[in-house]
C-alpha positions as CSV (number, residue, x, y, z in Angstrom):
1,M,58.5,245.4,10.4
2,S,59.1,242.2,7.7
3,T,61.0,238.8,8.1
4,A,62.2,236.4,6.1
5,A,59.7,234.2,4.0
6,G,57.3,237.4,3.8
7,I,56.5,237.5,7.2
8,E,55.6,240.2,8.1
9,L,55.2,241.1,12.1
10,V,52.9,243.8,12.8
11,P,52.8,245.2,16.7
12,D,49.2,245.4,17.5
13,N,47.1,242.3,17.8
14,K,44.0,244.1,18.1
15,G,44.4,246.3,14.6
16,P,43.3,245.8,11.5
17,E,45.4,243.0,10.8
18,A,44.7,240.9,13.5
19,Q,40.6,241.8,12.4
20,A,41.9,240.2,9.0
21,V,43.0,237.2,10.5
22,L,40.3,236.5,12.9
23,A,37.3,237.3,10.0
24,G,39.6,234.7,8.1
25,L,38.9,232.2,10.7
26,A,35.6,232.5,10.9
27,T,34.9,232.2,7.7
28,H,36.6,229.2,8.0
29,R,34.5,228.1,11.2
30,R,31.1,228.4,9.5
31,A,32.1,226.8,6.3
32,A,33.1,224.0,9.1
33,M,30.0,224.3,10.9
34,E,27.7,224.5,8.0
35,A,25.0,221.6,9.4
36,R,24.8,223.5,12.8
37,P,25.8,227.3,12.3
38,E,24.0,227.8,15.8
39,A,26.9,226.3,17.8
40,L,28.8,229.1,16.5
41,E,27.1,231.6,18.4
42,A,29.0,233.1,21.4
43,H,27.0,233.2,24.6
44,P,28.9,236.0,26.8
45,L,28.6,235.5,30.2
46,C,29.4,237.4,33.2
47,F,29.1,236.6,37.2
48,L,29.8,239.1,40.0
49,R,29.7,239.2,43.5
50,R,29.6,242.8,45.4
51,D,30.3,244.1,48.7
52,A,27.4,246.5,50.4
53,G,29.2,249.1,48.6
54,G,28.6,247.9,45.1
55,V,32.5,247.1,45.0
56,I,32.9,243.7,42.9
57,R,34.7,241.4,45.1
58,A,34.9,238.4,42.7
59,G,33.5,237.2,39.0
60,L,33.7,234.8,36.6
61,V,33.9,235.7,33.2
62,G,33.2,233.5,30.3
63,E,31.5,232.6,27.4
64,V,29.6,229.2,25.4
65,T,30.1,228.9,22.3
66,M,30.7,225.3,20.1
67,D,28.6,223.3,22.8
68,W,31.2,224.0,25.7
69,L,31.5,226.9,28.5
70,F,35.1,228.3,28.4
71,I,36.0,230.3,31.6
72,D,38.2,233.0,30.2
73,K,38.7,234.8,33.4
74,F,37.7,233.7,37.3
75,W,38.6,235.8,40.6
76,V,37.6,235.8,43.8
77,D,39.0,238.7,46.2
78,E,41.4,237.1,49.5
79,S,38.6,238.0,51.7
80,L,35.8,236.3,50.3
81,R,38.1,232.9,49.8
82,G,37.0,229.8,51.2
83,Q,33.5,231.2,52.3
84,G,31.8,229.4,48.9
85,T,31.7,232.5,46.5
86,G,34.0,230.7,44.0
87,S,31.7,227.5,44.0
88,A,28.6,229.4,44.1
89,L,30.2,231.6,40.7
90,L,31.1,228.4,39.2
91,A,27.7,226.5,40.0
92,A,25.9,230.4,38.3
93,A,28.0,229.8,35.6
94,E,27.4,225.6,34.5
95,A,23.9,226.3,35.1
96,E,23.8,229.2,33.2
97,A,25.8,227.1,30.1
98,R,23.7,224.0,30.9
99,R,20.2,226.0,29.9
100,I,22.2,227.0,26.6
101,G,23.1,223.9,25.6
102,A,26.7,223.4,26.5
103,V,27.8,219.3,27.4
104,G,30.9,220.9,29.5
105,A,33.2,223.5,31.2
106,H,37.2,224.2,30.3
107,L,39.3,226.7,31.2
108,Y,43.6,227.1,31.7
109,T,44.7,228.3,34.7
110,S,48.6,228.2,36.7
111,S,50.0,225.8,39.0
112,F,50.4,228.9,41.4
113,Q,46.4,229.6,41.2
114,A,43.7,226.8,42.6
115,P,44.0,223.6,40.5
116,A,42.7,222.1,43.2
117,F,39.7,223.8,43.3
118,Y,38.6,223.2,40.2
119,R,40.0,219.6,40.3
120,K,37.2,219.1,43.5
121,H,34.5,221.0,40.8
122,G,35.0,217.4,38.9
123,F,37.2,219.0,36.4
124,Q,40.2,217.2,35.8
125,E,43.6,218.1,33.7
126,I,44.0,217.5,30.4
127,G,47.2,219.1,29.1
128,R,50.2,221.2,31.1
129,L,52.8,223.1,29.7
130,E,55.9,223.0,32.4
131,G,58.0,225.9,33.2
132,R,55.2,228.9,32.0
133,P,56.0,230.7,33.8
134,R,59.3,229.9,35.2
135,G,59.3,227.8,37.8
136,H,55.4,227.0,37.4
137,H,53.3,225.0,34.8
138,R,49.7,226.2,32.7
139,L,47.3,223.5,33.3
140,W,44.3,223.3,31.5
141,F,41.4,221.8,32.8
142,A,38.0,220.1,31.6
143,K,34.9,218.7,33.1
144,R,31.7,217.4,31.5
145,F,28.5,217.7,32.9
146,G,26.8,214.7,33.7
147,A,23.0,214.2,33.2
148,P,20.1,216.5,35.2
149,A,19.5,216.0,37.9
150,G,15.9,214.7,38.2
């Protein structure tokens, strides 16, 4: 489907056209980071908590890239909330990110999820998009890691 000014809508954000856009972005990033290409290397992270039957009841998915831990998905089953599982997952992810060389962590969440949890763990709100979704807000949080204990 075409639109004005030669702009084309492709209703697939994972197909070959989208991959071409990602390849162009990767080339741009490599050129901008010539002095530190290792910073572009992505280190995927996935931390889980399973129950006695092996069912996943909580998890954190993210990656360390460009010197920061990005927490992409973070979930704790209702039955485990308030028992330290989320804090333990976050601490494990932060420890591994530091080991890799990250200087901080960032994430986005919604106002109906757990902003107080992130604030309790030292994250600060760095951005807000009101009305996403209607009646709520999208929140961006970040936290710089302090000096290691020692």
